N, CA, C and O atoms as CSV, one atom per row, in Angstrom:
chain,resi,resn,atom,element,x,y,z
A,1,MET,N,N,110.098,95.508,70.392
A,1,MET,CA,C,110.904,95.174,69.290
A,1,MET,C,C,111.918,96.419,69.234
A,1,MET,O,O,111.315,97.349,69.772
A,2,TYR,N,N,113.063,96.808,68.864
A,2,TYR,CA,C,113.665,98.253,68.863
A,2,TYR,C,C,113.824,98.310,67.256
A,2,TYR,O,O,113.597,97.355,66.514
A,3,GLN,N,N,114.232,99.524,66.866
A,3,GLN,CA,C,114.624,99.475,65.467
A,3,GLN,C,C,114.976,101.180,65.499
A,3,GLN,O,O,114.451,102.170,66.008
A,4,GLU,N,N,116.085,100.923,64.713
A,4,GLU,CA,C,116.946,102.257,65.078
A,4,GLU,C,C,118.315,102.248,64.036
A,4,GLU,O,O,119.066,101.301,63.802
A,5,ASN,N,N,118.357,103.456,63.571
A,5,ASN,CA,C,119.542,103.841,62.380
A,5,ASN,C,C,120.925,103.793,63.017
A,5,ASN,O,O,121.148,104.362,64.085
A,6,PHE,N,N,121.706,103.212,62.453
A,6,PHE,CA,C,123.375,103.253,62.837
A,6,PHE,C,C,124.112,103.546,61.591
A,6,PHE,O,O,123.732,103.700,60.430
A,7,LEU,N,N,125.155,103.576,62.099
A,7,LEU,CA,C,126.556,103.984,60.961
A,7,LEU,C,C,127.034,102.785,61.019
A,7,LEU,O,O,126.894,102.181,62.082
A,8,VAL,N,N,127.591,102.253,60.108
A,8,VAL,CA,C,128.528,101.309,60.004
A,8,VAL,C,C,129.962,101.576,60.170
A,8,VAL,O,O,130.562,102.322,59.396
A,9,GLN,N,N,130.632,100.877,61.342
A,9,GLN,CA,C,132.181,101.311,61.570
A,9,GLN,C,C,132.675,99.920,61.450
A,9,GLN,O,O,132.151,98.912,61.924
A,10,PHE,N,N,133.698,100.004,60.787
A,10,PHE,CA,C,134.839,98.842,60.893
A,10,PHE,C,C,135.621,99.085,61.699
A,10,PHE,O,O,136.109,100.168,62.022
A,11,LEU,N,N,135.835,97.790,62.186
A,11,LEU,CA,C,136.636,97.447,63.761
A,11,LEU,C,C,137.529,96.527,63.420
A,11,LEU,O,O,137.234,95.538,62.750
A,12,PRO,N,N,138.701,96.782,63.858
A,12,PRO,CA,C,139.627,95.306,63.820
A,12,PRO,C,C,139.199,94.345,64.738
A,12,PRO,O,O,139.536,94.365,65.922
A,13,LEU,N,N,138.220,93.216,64.070
A,13,LEU,CA,C,137.735,92.122,64.911
A,13,LEU,C,C,138.130,90.991,63.814
A,13,LEU,O,O,138.244,91.021,62.588
A,14,LYS,N,N,138.259,90.167,64.613
A,14,LYS,CA,C,138.789,88.699,63.873
A,14,LYS,C,C,136.990,87.413,63.880
A,14,LYS,O,O,136.873,86.191,63.972
A,15,ASN,N,N,136.279,88.197,63.780
A,15,ASN,CA,C,134.645,87.645,63.938
A,15,ASN,C,C,133.799,88.236,62.992
A,15,ASN,O,O,134.087,89.175,62.249
A,16,CYS,N,N,132.355,87.412,63.090
A,16,CYS,CA,C,131.291,87.735,62.384
A,16,CYS,C,C,130.240,88.266,63.164
A,16,CYS,O,O,129.096,88.413,62.733
A,17,PHE,N,N,130.610,88.556,64.310
A,17,PHE,CA,C,129.212,89.708,65.170
A,17,PHE,C,C,129.564,90.885,64.859
A,17,PHE,O,O,130.631,91.239,64.356
A,18,LEU,N,N,128.450,91.666,65.227
A,18,LEU,CA,C,127.991,92.664,65.502
A,18,LEU,C,C,128.449,93.236,66.309
A,18,LEU,O,O,128.310,92.492,67.280
A,19,GLN,N,N,129.207,94.572,66.809
A,19,GLN,CA,C,129.483,94.963,67.936
A,19,GLN,C,C,128.758,96.641,68.217
A,19,GLN,O,O,128.942,97.646,67.530
A,20,PHE,N,N,128.023,96.511,69.289
A,20,PHE,CA,C,127.063,97.411,69.760
A,20,PHE,C,C,127.624,97.955,70.850
A,20,PHE,O,O,128.416,97.262,71.488
A,21,SER,N,N,127.322,99.324,71.287
A,21,SER,CA,C,127.701,100.312,72.246
A,21,SER,C,C,126.974,99.667,73.550
A,21,SER,O,O,126.107,98.793,73.517
A,22,ASN,N,N,127.459,100.223,74.580
A,22,ASN,CA,C,126.828,99.372,75.984
A,22,ASN,C,C,125.392,99.730,76.222
A,22,ASN,O,O,124.616,98.886,76.670
A,23,LYS,N,N,124.985,101.029,75.919
A,23,LYS,CA,C,123.664,101.253,76.070
A,23,LYS,C,C,122.817,100.075,74.923
A,23,LYS,O,O,121.738,99.568,75.231
A,24,TRP,N,N,123.548,99.771,73.557
A,24,TRP,CA,C,122.321,99.120,72.470
A,24,TRP,C,C,122.805,97.440,73.322
A,24,TRP,O,O,122.060,96.570,72.871
A,25,PHE,N,N,123.569,96.990,74.119
A,25,PHE,CA,C,123.884,95.712,74.069
A,25,PHE,C,C,123.291,95.670,74.948
A,25,PHE,O,O,122.822,94.532,74.957
A,26,GLN,N,N,122.793,96.444,76.189
A,26,GLN,CA,C,121.878,96.258,77.292
A,26,GLN,C,C,120.167,96.095,76.808
A,26,GLN,O,O,119.356,95.337,77.341
A,27,LYS,N,N,119.951,96.871,75.855
A,27,LYS,CA,C,119.000,96.843,75.161
A,27,LYS,C,C,118.436,95.592,74.433
A,27,LYS,O,O,117.245,95.417,74.172
A,28,LEU,N,N,119.562,94.661,74.112
A,28,LEU,CA,C,119.537,93.681,73.332
A,28,LEU,C,C,119.680,92.249,74.120
A,28,LEU,O,O,119.158,91.139,74.013
A,29,ASN,N,N,120.602,92.822,74.916
A,29,ASN,CA,C,120.891,91.387,75.741
A,29,ASN,C,C,119.654,91.030,77.095
A,29,ASN,O,O,119.710,91.327,78.288
A,30,ASN,N,N,118.447,90.189,76.210
A,30,ASN,CA,C,117.323,89.933,76.837
A,30,ASN,C,C,116.916,88.223,76.103
A,30,ASN,O,O,116.983,87.879,74.923
A,31,PRO,N,N,116.539,87.493,77.198
A,31,PRO,CA,C,116.127,86.455,76.329
A,31,PRO,C,C,115.094,86.380,75.117
A,31,PRO,O,O,115.183,85.573,74.191
A,32,LYS,N,N,114.004,87.438,75.280
A,32,LYS,CA,C,113.312,87.560,74.252
A,32,LYS,C,C,113.853,88.011,72.834
A,32,LYS,O,O,113.211,87.913,71.788
A,33,CYS,N,N,114.989,88.462,72.947
A,33,CYS,CA,C,115.787,88.999,71.431
A,33,CYS,C,C,116.714,87.649,70.642
A,33,CYS,O,O,117.722,87.340,71.278
A,34,LEU,N,N,116.557,87.134,69.819
A,34,LEU,CA,C,117.059,86.066,69.212
A,34,LEU,C,C,118.058,86.610,68.749
A,34,LEU,O,O,119.132,86.291,69.258
A,35,CYS,N,N,118.055,87.727,67.507
A,35,CYS,CA,C,119.057,88.137,66.770
A,35,CYS,C,C,118.343,89.819,66.405
A,35,CYS,O,O,117.240,90.243,66.749
A,36,VAL,N,N,119.225,90.394,65.749
A,36,VAL,CA,C,118.479,91.472,64.922
A,36,VAL,C,C,118.823,91.148,63.067
A,36,VAL,O,O,119.435,90.325,62.386
A,37,ARG,N,N,118.018,92.329,62.880
A,37,ARG,CA,C,118.039,92.181,61.654
A,37,ARG,C,C,118.010,93.479,61.007
A,37,ARG,O,O,117.255,94.444,61.127
A,38,LEU,N,N,119.382,93.171,60.045
A,38,LEU,CA,C,120.195,94.901,59.325
A,38,LEU,C,C,119.299,94.621,57.935
A,38,LEU,O,O,119.107,93.597,57.279
A,39,VAL,N,N,118.906,95.802,57.810
A,39,VAL,CA,C,118.157,95.870,56.070
A,39,VAL,C,C,119.525,96.869,55.679
A,39,VAL,O,O,119.998,97.852,56.249
A,40,HIS,N,N,119.849,96.260,54.651
A,40,HIS,CA,C,120.876,97.125,53.444
A,40,HIS,C,C,120.356,97.772,53.116
A,40,HIS,O,O,119.213,97.515,52.737
A,41,PRO,N,N,121.019,99.347,53.043
A,41,PRO,CA,C,120.185,100.791,52.636
A,41,PRO,C,C,119.882,100.697,50.913
A,41,PRO,O,O,118.948,101.322,50.411
A,42,GLU,N,N,120.706,99.925,50.193
A,42,GLU,CA,C,120.583,99.943,48.723
A,42,GLU,C,C,119.603,98.707,48.056
A,42,GLU,O,O,118.550,98.956,47.471
A,43,THR,N,N,120.104,97.435,48.239
A,43,THR,CA,C,119.023,96.454,48.357
A,43,THR,C,C,118.069,96.111,48.842
A,43,THR,O,O,117.247,95.363,48.313
A,44,LYS,N,N,117.976,96.709,50.210
A,44,LYS,CA,C,116.825,96.316,50.956
A,44,LYS,C,C,116.656,94.989,51.820
A,44,LYS,O,O,115.822,94.640,52.655
A,45,HIS,N,N,118.025,94.272,51.165
A,45,HIS,CA,C,117.825,92.913,51.651
A,45,HIS,C,C,117.723,92.803,53.226
A,45,HIS,O,O,118.257,93.754,53.796
A,46,ASP,N,N,117.222,91.964,53.958
A,46,ASP,CA,C,117.405,91.705,55.296
A,46,ASP,C,C,118.192,90.848,55.682
A,46,ASP,O,O,117.854,89.682,55.481
A,47,LEU,N,N,119.555,91.117,56.391
A,47,LEU,CA,C,120.565,90.337,56.735
A,47,LEU,C,C,120.082,90.006,58.488
A,47,LEU,O,O,119.982,90.873,59.355
A,48,TYR,N,N,119.870,88.718,58.646
A,48,TYR,CA,C,119.995,88.436,60.398
A,48,TYR,C,C,121.182,87.912,60.727
A,48,TYR,O,O,121.802,87.126,60.011
A,49,MET,N,N,121.688,88.479,62.237
A,49,MET,CA,C,122.526,88.872,62.644
A,49,MET,C,C,122.666,88.435,64.046
A,49,MET,O,O,121.744,88.475,64.860
A,50,SER,N,N,123.634,88.095,64.244
A,50,SER,CA,C,123.888,87.978,65.934
A,50,SER,C,C,124.734,88.909,66.271
A,50,SER,O,O,125.323,89.313,65.268
A,51,TRP,N,N,125.088,89.477,67.303
A,51,TRP,CA,C,125.964,90.041,67.991
A,51,TRP,C,C,127.072,89.738,69.108
A,51,TRP,O,O,127.027,88.745,69.835
A,52,ALA,N,N,128.048,90.693,69.153
A,52,ALA,CA,C,129.411,89.957,70.319
A,52,ALA,C,C,128.640,89.883,71.442
A,52,ALA,O,O,127.546,90.446,71.495
A,53,PRO,N,N,129.215,89.074,72.591
A,53,PRO,CA,C,128.596,88.548,73.770
A,53,PRO,C,C,129.010,89.770,74.744
A,53,PRO,O,O,128.471,89.957,75.834
A,54,GLN,N,N,130.107,90.633,74.171
A,54,GLN,CA,C,130.358,91.801,75.517
A,54,GLN,C,C,130.137,93.230,74.497
A,54,GLN,O,O,130.535,93.305,73.335
A,55,PRO,N,N,129.450,94.250,75.203
A,55,PRO,CA,C,129.787,95.701,74.542
A,55,PRO,C,C,130.800,96.105,73.958
A,55,PRO,O,O,131.849,95.664,74.428
A,56,SER,N,N,130.905,96.888,72.970
A,56,SER,CA,C,132.211,97.559,72.427
A,56,SER,C,C,132.303,99.182,73.130
A,56,SER,O,O,131.899,100.145,72.479
A,57,TYR,N,N,132.804,99.321,74.340
A,57,TYR,CA,C,133.238,100.712,74.463
A,57,TYR,C,C,133.842,101.658,73.730
A,57,TYR,O,O,133.987,102.821,74.109
A,58,ALA,N,N,134.312,101.097,72.393
A,58,ALA,CA,C,134.637,102.327,71.511
A,58,ALA,C,C,133.959,102.461,70.528
A,58,ALA,O,O,134.484,102.539,69.417
A,59,LEU,N,N,132.602,102.521,70.711
A,59,LEU,CA,C,131.733,102.713,69.672
A,59,LEU,C,C,130.412,103.646,70.414
A,59,LEU,O,O,129.869,103.347,71.477
A,60,ASN,N,N,130.117,104.693,69.649
A,60,ASN,CA,C,129.121,105.803,70.249
A,60,ASN,C,C,127.662,105.292,70.072
A,60,ASN,O,O,127.418,104.625,69.066
A,61,ASP,N,N,126.826,105.511,70.829
A,61,ASP,CA,C,125.201,104.990,70.304
A,61,ASP,C,C,124.979,105.170,69.432
A,61,ASP,O,O,123.757,105.312,69.467
A,62,CYS,N,N,125.437,105.358,68.039
A,62,CYS,CA,C,124.807,105.796,66.642
A,62,CYS,C,C,125.468,104.794,65.867
A,62,CYS,O,O,125.016,104.574,64.743
A,63,SER,N,N,126.537,104.095,66.300
A,63,SER,CA,C,127.390,103.196,65.578
A,63,SER,C,C,127.063,101.600,65.666
A,63,SER,O,O,126.744,101.110,66.750
A,64,VAL,N,N,127.113,101.171,65.026
A,64,VAL,CA,C,127.472,99.138,64.969
A,64,VAL,C,C,129.145,99.068,64.308
A,64,VAL,O,O,129.767,99.624,63.403
A,65,GLY,N,N,129.333,98.332,65.058
A,65,GLY,CA,C,130.684,97.707,64.642
A,65,GLY,C,C,131.066,96.321,63.929
A,65,GLY,O,O,130.833,95.216,64.419
A,66,ILE,N,N,131.603,96.521,62.870
A,66,ILE,CA,C,131.740,94.994,61.957
A,66,ILE,C,C,132.880,94.815,61.540
A,66,ILE,O,O,133.527,95.794,61.169
A,67,ASN,N,N,133.453,93.481,61.486
A,67,ASN,CA,C,134.704,93.265,60.584
A,67,ASN,C,C,134.590,93.947,59.457
A,67,ASN,O,O,133.490,93.954,58.905
A,68,ALA,N,N,135.956,94.831,58.741
A,68,ALA,CA,C,135.572,95.045,57.257
A,68,ALA,C,C,135.308,94.023,56.203
A,68,ALA,O,O,134.350,94.181,55.446
A,69,THR,N,N,136.129,92.933,56.098
A,69,THR,CA,C,135.919,92.018,55.299
A,69,THR,C,C,134.954,91.669,55.295
A,69,THR,O,O,134.299,91.719,54.255
A,70,PHE,N,N,134.319,91.051,56.705
A,70,PHE,CA,C,132.949,90.757,56.533
A,70,PHE,C,C,132.073,91.603,55.974
A,70,PHE,O,O,131.160,91.109,55.311
A,71,ALA,N,N,132.141,92.741,56.089
A,71,ALA,CA,C,131.220,93.629,55.651
A,71,ALA,C,C,131.122,93.689,54.370
A,71,ALA,O,O,130.070,93.601,53.736
A,72,LYS,N,N,132.412,93.868,53.846
A,72,LYS,CA,C,132.492,94.305,52.248
A,72,LYS,C,C,131.752,93.275,51.605
A,72,LYS,O,O,131.030,93.587,50.658
A,73,ALA,N,N,131.848,91.728,52.097
A,73,ALA,CA,C,131.366,90.357,51.416
A,73,ALA,C,C,129.772,91.055,51.634
A,73,ALA,O,O,129.257,91.483,50.601
A,74,LEU,N,N,129.305,91.133,52.388
A,74,LEU,CA,C,127.446,91.688,52.428
A,74,LEU,C,C,127.229,92.669,51.763
A,74,LEU,O,O,126.087,93.104,51.620
A,75,GLY,N,N,128.542,93.351,51.090
A,75,GLY,CA,C,128.183,94.864,50.355
A,75,GLY,C,C,127.561,96.104,51.041
A,75,GLY,O,O,126.828,96.972,50.567
A,76,LEU,N,N,128.228,95.889,52.719
A,76,LEU,CA,C,128.138,97.000,53.216
A,76,LEU,C,C,129.552,98.200,53.467
A,76,LEU,O,O,130.504,97.752,54.106
A,77,GLN,N,N,129.608,99.096,53.159
A,77,GLN,CA,C,130.624,100.178,53.179
A,77,GLN,C,C,130.487,100.991,54.514
A,77,GLN,O,O,129.399,101.163,55.064
A,78,GLU,N,N,131.769,101.513,55.027
A,78,GLU,CA,C,131.813,102.333,56.080
A,78,GLU,C,C,131.091,103.625,56.286
A,78,GLU,O,O,131.228,104.503,55.435
A,79,GLY,N,N,130.383,103.815,57.265
A,79,GLY,CA,C,129.873,105.058,57.313
A,79,GLY,C,C,128.290,104.868,56.851
A,79,GLY,O,O,127.458,105.706,57.201
A,80,GLU,N,N,127.963,103.851,56.136
A,80,GLU,CA,C,126.780,103.942,55.509
A,80,GLU,C,C,125.585,103.684,56.733
A,80,GLU,O,O,125.779,103.095,57.796
A,81,LEU,N,N,124.658,104.129,56.395
A,81,LEU,CA,C,123.247,104.251,57.442
A,81,LEU,C,C,122.764,102.773,57.071
A,81,LEU,O,O,122.542,102.426,55.911
A,82,VAL,N,N,122.641,102.030,58.067
A,82,VAL,CA,C,121.971,100.810,58.101
A,82,VAL,C,C,120.767,100.903,59.197
A,82,VAL,O,O,120.771,101.841,59.994
A,83,ILE,N,N,119.785,99.965,59.228
A,83,ILE,CA,C,118.611,100.254,59.779
A,83,ILE,C,C,118.724,98.728,60.556
A,83,ILE,O,O,119.008,97.729,59.894
A,84,ILE,N,N,118.506,98.667,61.824
A,84,ILE,CA,C,118.585,97.586,62.666
A,84,ILE,C,C,117.577,97.509,63.743
A,84,ILE,O,O,117.248,98.388,64.540
A,85,SER,N,N,117.118,96.220,63.614
A,85,SER,CA,C,115.738,95.985,64.746
A,85,SER,C,C,115.682,94.736,65.208
A,85,SER,O,O,115.469,93.728,64.534
A,86,SER,N,N,115.840,94.789,66.162
A,86,SER,CA,C,115.657,93.430,67.277
A,86,SER,C,C,114.634,92.405,66.753
A,86,SER,O,O,113.566,92.820,66.300
A,87,GLU,N,N,114.947,90.882,66.796
A,87,GLU,CA,C,113.804,90.301,66.206
A,87,GLU,C,C,113.445,89.231,67.419
A,87,GLU,O,O,114.406,88.632,67.901
A,88,GLU,N,N,112.392,89.007,67.838
A,88,GLU,CA,C,112.046,87.791,68.928
A,88,GLU,C,C,111.038,86.949,67.708
A,88,GLU,O,O,110.006,86.442,68.148
A,89,ARG,N,N,111.225,86.853,66.727
A,89,ARG,CA,C,110.992,85.520,65.799
A,89,ARG,C,C,111.537,85.682,64.646
A,89,ARG,O,O,111.643,86.701,63.963
A,90,LEU,N,N,111.984,84.297,64.406
A,90,LEU,CA,C,112.665,84.420,62.875
A,90,LEU,C,C,111.884,83.652,61.979
A,90,LEU,O,O,111.193,82.745,62.443
A,91,PRO,N,N,111.892,83.932,60.480
A,91,PRO,CA,C,111.336,83.540,59.394
A,91,PRO,C,C,112.178,82.619,59.316
A,91,PRO,O,O,113.375,82.585,59.600
A,92,SER,N,N,111.049,81.408,58.663
A,92,SER,CA,C,111.750,80.052,58.136
A,92,SER,C,C,112.490,80.307,57.010
A,92,SER,O,O,112.324,81.033,56.030
A,93,LEU,N,N,113.531,79.381,57.447
A,93,LEU,CA,C,114.693,79.457,56.224
A,93,LEU,C,C,114.231,78.277,55.307
A,93,LEU,O,O,113.865,77.241,55.863
A,94,ARG,N,N,114.219,78.373,53.686
A,94,ARG,CA,C,113.929,77.277,53.014
A,94,ARG,C,C,115.385,77.027,52.230
A,94,ARG,O,O,115.824,75.877,52.256
A,95,GLN,N,N,116.146,78.053,51.539
A,95,GLN,CA,C,117.322,78.025,50.572
A,95,GLN,C,C,118.418,78.755,51.570
A,95,GLN,O,O,118.248,79.658,52.389
A,96,VAL,N,N,119.603,78.029,51.196
A,96,VAL,CA,C,120.998,78.998,51.913
A,96,VAL,C,C,121.459,78.999,50.228
A,96,VAL,O,O,121.107,78.215,49.346
A,97,PHE,N,N,122.227,79.994,50.161
A,97,PHE,CA,C,123.077,80.523,48.697
A,97,PHE,C,C,124.301,80.818,49.588
A,97,PHE,O,O,124.280,81.575,50.558
A,98,LEU,N,N,125.385,80.117,49.136
A,98,LEU,CA,C,126.991,80.534,49.589
A,98,LEU,C,C,127.630,80.801,48.560
A,98,LEU,O,O,127.675,79.954,47.668
A,99,THR,N,N,128.427,82.302,48.379
A,99,THR,CA,C,129.238,82.480,47.096
A,99,THR,C,C,130.520,82.594,47.679
A,99,THR,O,O,130.504,83.407,48.604
A,100,PRO,N,N,132.033,81.888,47.405
A,100,PRO,CA,C,133.030,82.519,47.865
A,100,PRO,C,C,133.563,84.003,47.707
A,100,PRO,O,O,133.348,84.343,46.543
A,101,VAL,N,N,134.035,84.790,48.261
A,101,VAL,CA,C,134.394,86.319,47.967
A,101,VAL,C,C,135.549,86.114,46.872
A,101,VAL,O,O,135.644,86.798,45.853
A,102,SER,N,N,136.438,85.040,47.247
A,102,SER,CA,C,137.584,84.779,45.932
A,102,SER,C,C,137.446,83.591,45.645
A,102,SER,O,O,136.649,82.909,46.290
A,103,SER,N,N,138.247,83.008,44.525
A,103,SER,CA,C,138.648,81.853,44.291
A,103,SER,C,C,139.769,81.156,45.140
A,103,SER,O,O,140.165,80.089,44.671
A,104,ASP,N,N,140.259,81.513,46.133
A,104,ASP,CA,C,141.287,80.911,46.951
A,104,ASP,C,C,140.334,80.056,47.832
A,104,ASP,O,O,140.792,79.337,48.720
C-alpha cells in the first residue's frame, strides 16, 4: 500500500476521476489496487475514489488533479494538502447519503 501527501490541483475535466502524474499512475495501475483513499485534511473523512484510466502529463508528482466543481462538492480547495493511499480492500458499505449541491 502506498501513502503520500498530494496538493489538490483543479483541472478542466468533465469527469469525477482523480488524475495522477505518470509516476503515480504506474504505481497505482496494478490488479491489487482497487481504489484510493483520500483523507480530507479538515474533517478527516475518508473518500474512496477511482483514478482516470490514463496519466496526466500536466501534473507534477506532488499534485493530484480533480474537477473543480466535484472537488468543491467534496469540500476540497485548490492547493490543499491531502493524504492519498492505495487500497487493496474496501470496507463494507452500510449507508449512502446523497445531498444535491444546489436546488437545480
